[in-house]
C-alpha positions, 0 to 999 in steps of 0.5 A: 452509491449515486451514479458517475457525474456526467461532467469532468468536474463532477468526477474530478470533485468525486475522486477528490473527495474519497482521495483527500480522507484516504491520504490521511489513513495511509500516512497514519501507519507510517506515523505510528512507526514513527512514534515507535522509532522515537520511544525506542530510540531512548531505550538504546541500540539494542531495541532500535535495532530490534525494532527495525529488524521486527518491522521488516519482517512484519511488512511482509505480512502487509504485502502478503494479505493486502489482498484482504484490502484491496480485494475487499474494496473491489468487491464490495464496492461492485456488489454495492454498486449492483444493489447486491448488498447480501453479496457484499456482506458475504464476501466481507464474511469470507474475507473476515474468516480468512483474516482470522485463521491466517491471523492465528496460524501466522501468530502461532507460527511467529511465537514459535518461530521468531528465534529461527526468523531472526537468525535467518534474517542475519541479525547480530548477537546484540539485536537478537533478543530484542527483536525476538522479543518484539516479535513475539509480542506483536504476533499476538495481534496479527489477526487483529491487523488482518482484520483491520484490512478487511474492515478498512477495505469494507468501508472503502468499498461503501465509498466511505474513506472518512471514517478508516482515517478516524479509526486510524487517528485514534489508533495512532493516539492509543498507540502513543500514549500506551507507548510512552507509558509502558516503554519505561517499565518494559522497555521494547516489549511495551512498545509492541504491546502498545501497538497490539491494544491499538490495533485490538482498539481499531478492530473492535471501533470498526466492528461496532461501525460496521455492525451499525451498518448491517456489514457485520457478518453473522454466520460461521462459515464460508464457501469453498468457491468464495475462499477460492475466489479471494485467494485467487485474488491473493495470489495475483496481488501477492505476485504484482506487489512481489514483482515490484518490491522485487524490482525495487530490491535489485536496484537497492542491491545495485546501488549497495555493490557500487558503494556506500555513497551511491547506496545511502543517496539511493536510500534518500531517493527511495524513501522520498518516492514513498512518502510522495507515493502516499498523495498518489495512492489516495486517488488510486483509492477514490478510482477503485471505489468509484470504478468498482460501483459503476461496473457493478451497476453495468455502467461501463460508459461511466467506468471508462469515462471515470477512468479517463478523468483519473488518469488525467487527475493523475497525471496533474498530481504527478506534476504537481509532485514534480514541482514541489520536489523540484522546489525543495530539492535543497531542503528535503535531502538535508533533512534525511542525511548531512553527510556532503558526499550522499547530498552530492551525490543525491543532487545528481539524480534529484531531478530524475526523480521529480521529473518521474512523478509525471509518470508515476502519477498516472502509474499509480492512479491507473492500478486503483482504476484497474483495481476497481475493475478486478483486472488483477491478472494484467496488473501482476503481469505487467508489473512483473514484466516491468520490474524484471526490465527495470531491476535487470537493467540495474544489475547490468549497470552495477557489473559495468560499473555505475552511478546513482543517476543511471540506477534511477533511469532504470527506476524511471524504465520501470515505471514507464513500462508500467505507464505505457502498458496500463495506459494502453490497457485503458485506451483498448478498453478491455479492462471492463470487458467483464461487465461490459454490455455489447452496446457500451457507447463512448464515455460522455465529456 
């Protein structure tokens, strides 16, 4: 990797060059789900409902094991930045072995316990058979799914976000073709099997590409210390992501307690927020990679300059998102619902959803900055604190009787607290302490 550009314009170009392909790869997974949903929807309500329940359960796996992606990205970037290729390969090997073992264990558990899981989730009788079938077939692909996280994380750490995009597009094409071909004769099991095959194809492609770069581990074991280090990262990221999801769940629960219209309108706003997040997460990926590499080289000055530039770029991206959402306020909600009462409720809070991206643009981007410095403990604690405040406010509002606009002030509070804490962390400079030399000077530019 090259040194950090000394000008702000150069740093912006470097961040955007990594962010744009990353956005495409991030969008690829929802598109795969969209194809599955479209096909399952033509198999009947039971198939579509079973698919939805199965996907919801498997999303938890993504939540628990996303440290294989995020942690691998940072450690590879830092090791390569330090010129220690052997350490980077060793870290990839550790992550890959954890992915295989965890994937196999989860697969066996899901194959055996799928009926119990579906019952616990409260599926009605008409959905249980289809949901169990879908989960059992998808269980076969869990090792492939987790290995994909490691592969994508490795390539990101090598400052390559274009290859994951190409692999994701290829896997999506395989999935789409097989889903259409297998859904007719095999129903929802065929839809699930198509996804498993696509995941396997993606893993093989990633393995070939990484082998060509000399990043396919050849050892058979991983040291206990390396595994403990990886699992510690997993713990912090699990708690960080879990806290955020629970905060949003508390708001959704408050909306559901308020009434059907408010709950439906909240879902429209929440889905719009998730879609907008893909663009901002692309910037986070770019920041994570470049800062990890800079700190690996011991370039604290460059890392701090990148962090400052990324924050400004996040604010600009958030402002652009705000403008787009305000301009499309009469269009986007109508793509998601045609209920007049729901649309009227959405209109009362749409402006706050849009304006909130001035905060979320900075927050999401600084997540990448702090992940690049492996400041996972701070991300864990700050996110949990913010989620507790925002989710708690939503619950209080629900008890007292509330509106959609009031609930979205709770969401805004959650993001604002995260914003204040992360900006303060960035300004204080402690996020680079792990590698900061005593002589670190002021950032350039």
